[in-house]
C-alpha positions, 0 to 999 in steps of 0.5 A: 443584306441581299438586294431584291432582284427587280426582274427574274431571269428564270422561267415562271414556275421557278420564279414563283417558287423562289418568291414563295420561299423568300416570302415564306408562303405556302401554296394555300397562303398564296392561293388566298392572296391571289384568288387562284387555287393552291392546286393550280399554283402547284401546276404552274410552279411545276410547269404542268400548266401554261403561263397564265395570261397577262391579267393574272400575272400583272407583273414585269418581274416575270420573264414571260410577261416581258417577252409578251410585251416586247412581242406585242410591240414588235408586231406593230412594227413590221419594218423593224422586224424585217430589219432585225431578221435581216441582221440576225436571222438565218 
């Protein structure tokens, strides 16, 4: 039996599409569960809309959400940002 991945390495759209396929969900059925429109979900999957806010995502599964969390935390630590930039920056 295949083990479910805790986190996705793919971007938001492909991750949503893969999860929908794994769960056997259509855009309409996912729309009912999420209270988002099927058209909007289709746009997200195909990259025609920006990745939704954290309030919409609400899941660490998505790479974009994890990057936002890291960015928010780093912004509160300017000394660490400077140290990392000096070490890995140009």
